[in-house]
N, C-alpha and C positions, 0 to 999 in steps of 0.2 A: 609260080609262073615258070614256063620253060624259057631256055635261053633265047630261042627265036622270038618269043613274045617280048622279051626285053629289047632285042634289036629292033623290032617293029615299033615299040613304044618310044625308044630313043630317037629313031628316025622321024617318027611323027612329032615328037616333042620338039626336035630341032626345026622342022618345017613350020610348026605352029609359032614358035618364038620368032622365027625370021619374019613371018607375016605380021606378028604383033609388035615387032621391035619399034617401029616409028610411033605407034600409039603409046606404047610403054614410055618411050623417051619423052614424048610430048607431055604425058601426064605426070611422070615421075620427076623430070627435070633434075634439080638438085635436092629433092626430098619432099615427099608429101606429108600430110598431117601425121600419119602413122609413124613415118620415119623420123620426123622432126621431134615429136613429143614422146614417143614410146621407144622405138627401136634404137635410134642413134645414141641417146644418152645411156641406155642400158648396155649396149655393146661396147661403147667406149670405156665405161666404168669397168666392165669385166676384162677387156683387153689390156688396159693399163699400158698403153703404148709408150715406148721410149725412142727418141731419135736414133736412127741408124739400124733399128731392128728390121728384119726381113719378114714380111707378112704375106701369106697366101690368101687371096680373096677368091672364094669359090662361088660361081654363079653370080658374076659381078654385074650383069645387066648393062645399063648404060654407064657404069663406072662411078656412080654417085658416091658410094661409100669408100671406094678406092681413093677418090680425090679428097674426101674428108680425112682419111688416114694420112695421106701424103702431106697434108697441112701440118701434121705433127712430126714431120721429118723422117717418116719410116719409108722403106723401099717396098713397093707392092708389086707382086706378080698376080695379075687378075685374070681369072678364067671364066669362059662361058661357052656353052655348046653352040650358041647361035653366032654365026659369022656376021650377021647383020647387026646384032647387039654390039659385037666387038668393034665394028666399023663406026657405029654411032658413039660408042664410048671414046674411041680415039679422036673422033671429030670434036667431042665436047671438051676433051682434056687439053688445056692450054697451060694453065698455071701448074707448076710442079710436075709437068709431064715427064721430065727426065727421071723421076722417081717411080714411075709406073710402067710396067710392061704388061700389055694385054695379049692374051693367047686364046685361040679357039681350041678348047679341050672338052671332050666328053668324059666326065668324071666317073661314069659307070664302066669305062674302059681301062682295065688295070694296066695294059701295055702303054696306053697314052700317059697314064699317071707315072709309070716308071721312067718315062723320058724326062720327068721333072727332077729325077734323082740327082742331077747335076747341081741342084740348088738344095740348101738346107734352110728351113724356116724356123724362126723363133715362135711365130704364132700363125694361126689360121682362123679365118672367119667365113661364115656362110650366112648371108643376110637374106632371110625369108626365101630361101631357095631349096632347102633340104626336102621340102614337101613337093618340089617340082621334079625330083630325081627318081627315076624308076626303081633303082636299087641303090642303097647307101653303103652296102658292105665293101665294095671295092674302094670307095673313097675313104672310109674309116680306117681300113687296114693299111692303105697307102699313107694316110696321115701319120700313123704310128711310126713309119719309117722316114717320112719327109721332115717331121718336126725334130728339133734338137731335144736332148734330154731336158725334162722339165717344161717342154713346150706346151702351149695351150691351144685348144680349139674352141672357139666361141661361135655359137649358132643361134639364130632366131627363127622361129617358126610360128605359124598360126597355132594357137594353143590347142593341142589335140583334144583336150577335154570338152572344149566349147565350140569346135569347128568340125564336127562330123558331118557326113553327107545328109543326115536326117535333121540337122539342127533347125530349131524354130525359135526365133526371138519373140518373147511373149510380153505383153503389157496387160496388167490386171489392176482393176480398181477394187481395193479391199476396205471394207468398213472398219474404222478404228475409232471407237468412241462416238463422238458427234461429228466426225468428218471422214472423208474418204482419202485413202492413201494409195498412191500408184506404186506398184511393184513391177520391176523389170526382171525377167529371168530368161534363161536359155533352156529349152527342152530338147533332149537328145534321146535317141533310141538305139544307137549303135556307137561302139567305141573300140572294143578290144580287137576286132578282126581287121587286119590291114585291107585296104581297098583302094581302087582308083576311080576317080570321077572327073568329069569335066566341069569347069566353072569359068568365071571371068574375074579379072582384076578390077574392072570398072565398067560402068554402062558405056556402050558404044564400042567396046573392044571388037576388033574385026572378026576374031575366031576364038572360041573357047579353048582353054588349055587344060592339061591334066593336073589334078591334085592327087598326090599319093598319100593317103591317110594312114598314119601309124600311131599306135598308142605310145605314151611316154616310155613305158617299159621296153618296147621294141628298140627305140632309138638309143636309150641308155645302155641296154644290154649289148647292142652292137659295139658300143664304145668300150664297155667294161671288158669284153672278150679280147680287145686289142691292147689292154693294159691301161686305158684311161681311167681316171677317177673323176667323179663329179666334184668340182671345186668351187662352184658358185652358181647361183640361180636367181633369176628375177622374173616377176610376173607383173609388168607395168600396166597401169590403167590410166585412162584419161582423167583429168581433174576438172573441177567445176568451171574454171575459166577457159577450158577448151570448148565449152558448149556455147553456141551463139543462137540468136533468134531463128536462124535458118537451119539449125541442126534438127534432123528428123529423129523422132523417138526411137526408131529402129536402128539408127547408126550406132557404132560402137562407142562414140563419144558420150552417149547417154548412159552406158552401162558401166558405172564407175566402181561397182563391186565385183565385176567379172572381167578378168584379164583376157583380152583378145589375142595376146601373143605370149610366148614363153621364150626366155633367153637364158642359155646355160653356158657354163664354162667347164670343159673337160680338160684334164691335165695329165700329162705323162710323168712317170717318176723321174727324178733327177739321176 
């Protein structure tokens, strides 16, 4: 993509998230099913937070995970491209508010990221936002300078292997002896080529937003080039007790052998 295309995408991304901010805040609140059962436990495990540490929260949304981290006594600098998201995050943040600083920052803008150089961070986290960013290289290269030696970057994303633009969730009845067995699977036809598509977080979303699809190798290679090493990885799945009588077969709660998200920890050398 040309630089002007990135600028257009970033501007469009900001406008879209400003329009969707209230819907997101109303639906996310302090964590939906995905965050509570899959993302939060995996991220907290890989982050291994300690009181007094400085943490950079990238794409903080309504501040839900920033507030969760502050409960562990860490100091959080939380960034988002959407000024409306930042406003809602500040409005929601009452308890431990002194530990959290919210800033409107476009993390595709290297100059904006350089202005954070007054801080040094022990850890950074990006909760289900990396696939919302038009280009990740400015962020990754900046993190290599913003993190202390031995610092870690933990991110969660929609699992690239099972969330491509062409994905189809499939239910099949297969004859097995004298009974029928239901098999749930995901069918994909595109994976390796990075692409941008529009989609929704939930039904009723005011306007669709961009998803930037990248294979796992693309994301890891961008980190390896900046000196990071892969230091931990999780592919959480829903458990049997996460399914209720109202759960649709096509929802991710039903796919207990296919992880909907990938959570990874990248580490800098000491």
